[in-house]
N, C-alpha and C positions, 0 to 999 in steps of 0.2 A: 302765727303764720302759717299759711298753707302754701304748699310747693306741689305744683303739678308739672309732670314730665310725660310729653307725649310724642309719640312716633308715628309717622306718616309714611307708609311704604318701607319702611325700616323697622328691625328689632333691636332694641336697645340693650345692651349686656348690662348686669349689673355693676360692672367696674365704671362704665360711664353714668349711671344713676348715683354711684357713691360720689364720683367727682363733682358733679352738679351739687350734690346735698352738701359737701364739704365748702364750695364757693358760696352756696347761698346762707350758709349759717350765719355770715357776718351780718346779714341784712336783719337778724333778730337783734342786734345792738339798737338799731332804730325803733325798736319797741312796737307800739301800735301804730306807728307811723305807716308802717307796711303791712297790709292785709294779706296779699297772696303775691306769688310768683308763678308765672307760667313759662315753661321752656319747651318749645315745640321744635320737633327735628323732622325735617322733610327730605326725603331722597327723590331727585329729579329721576323720573323714569323716561324721559325723552329719547334717551340714548346718546346724549351729546358727549358724555364721557370726562367732561372736564367740570370741576367745582360742582360736583352733583349732589352736595348736602347742604342745605340751608338750616340754620339755627336761629330762632327767634326767641328773645327773652323779653318777656313784658312783666313789669311790676306795678301793682296796683297798691294805692295806699291813700292817705290823705293829700287831696290836690289832683292834678292831672298824672294820667298814666305815663311811664315811662317805658320806652321800649328801644331795643336795638336788635340788628341782626347781621348775620355775616354768612359768606358762603366759602366752602373748602371741601376738598376730596375726602377730608378725613373729620369725623365727627366732634372728635375732641380738639382738634384746631379750630374747627367753626365755632364751637362753643366758647373757646378761650378768646377768640377774636371779637366775638359778639359780648362777652363780659367785660373786655377792656374798652370795647367803645360805651358799654353802659357807664362804666366807672367815669369815662371822660366826660360824658354827658352829665351826670350826677355833679362832677367837680366843676364844671363851666357853669351849671345852674348855681352851684354853692358860690361861686366866685362874683357873680353878678350881683348876688345878694350882700355880698361883703363890702362893696365898693360903697364908701361913705356911709356905712351903717352907723345910724345914731346921730349923723351930722345934718345939717341944715344947707349943705352946699348945693349948687345948681346940680340938676340931672345931667350926666354925660352922655352923648350920643352913644350909638352903639359901637361904632368904629372905635371910639375913645376907651370904652369900658372893655372890650373884647378883643382888641386888635392884637394884644400879645398873645392872645391864648390860642393855642392849635386848632385848627379845623378838622373834622374827621368826618370825611365824605362816607355815604353808605358802602361804597364798594372798595374802601381802603383797607389795608392789611392791620395788622397790630397797632393799637393806638399808643402803645407805650414801647420804647425802645429795649427795654429789659424789664425782668422781673422785679428788680428793685424799684423800678419807676412805679410800676403797676402798684408794688405793696404800699409805696409812699401814698399813692392817690386813694387806696382803701382806707387808709389811716385817716387820711383828711375827711373822706366822706363819712365814714362810719364813726361819728363821734356825737356826743350829746347834743351838739349845736345845730346839727343839720335837721332840717325840717323840710319833707316832702309835701309842698303846700303850693298854693297859687298865689302866694303872697306878691304882690306887686316889687319887681325889681327896678332899682335906680337907674333905668336907661330910657332913652328917649324911643317912643313907639309911634310911628307915623300910620295913619289910617287911610286908605283909599275906598272909595265907594264907586261900583259901576252898576249899571243897569242889569237887572237879572235876565239870563237868557234860558227860556224854557225850552229844552231841547233833548234829544236822545242821547244816551252812552257813546254810540257811534259818531254821532255828529260833533260832540264834545271833543273825542280824541281827534278827529279832522281838524277842529278848529285850533286845538293845542298845537298839533304838528304844523298848521299853516302860519300861526304867529311865533313859532320857535320857542315857546314857552315849555317849562318842565311839569307845569301843572295848569289846569284850566277850570275857574269856578262856573257852576251853572245850575239850573233847576231841572231836575230828571223830569222829562215829560211823561215816564210811564210810572213813577211813583210820586211826583211832585215833592219830592225832598231836596232840599239844598245839598248840592253835591260838589266834590271836586275830583277831577280823574288827573292822575299824574303818571310819568313815565317810570318806568322800573329799567330792568337791563334788557339790552336788545330790543324785541318787538313786545315786551310785557309791559302791561300797563295796570294801574290800579285804581279804584274808584272808592271814594270816602264819602258816606251819606249821613245825615243827619236826621234820625228817626223821630216822628211826630210822636210815637206812642212810646218812646223812651226803650224800645226794644234794641238789642244788639244781633248781629248774626254776621255770617260770611257765606259767600256764594261765588260761583265762577260765572262771568258774563262773557258770552262769546261775543266776539267782533265780528261783524258782517262786512266782509271785504267788498267792495266795488265790483260787482259781476262784469263790468266793462273793462276792468283794468286788465292789461296784459300780463 
């Protein structure tokens, strides 16, 4: 298993790296189900002065990528919050697959299958009330039965289809704001790639695109405000 710890606009001391390594060691219990873990620490240089450190944890393995992030003024606290969210996401995924496993009962609806599970929003605080609860979740996740895979879960999934909108990123942001949604699907007019723009915190937005050539990458896209706006 490969562990990458990166700092952007911030120097990461050895004590922080050791803390991350100690938490990541438990992923080795999943064997070749986890291939790489990336921990990215970014310091906000905008001068806002609050929650200026963001920690993103990304786990690559068999099946879909698992990712969690958190913000805090302290990098240790931000990492611990992101790690707790990651554990909760893995536990929820595990619980969905345990429902009626091996049986032939009818698939249950999403609200039935997950209604009793806690929801962890992206801007929430710690996912667990105590270290004991987090430790219990770790014990549940890191055992021989858990598989990081895209095996279908026994829940009902509804599909909706809409006409493709070939527009720019700026126009997609405007459309999203006008309809009052947290995301908007479109075809990027500049790249011809299927994309989704989504709302982050404040006036920050993100764009996810599917590349035709299979390449991956990350870049900043400047939002061009209307010049006639006051």
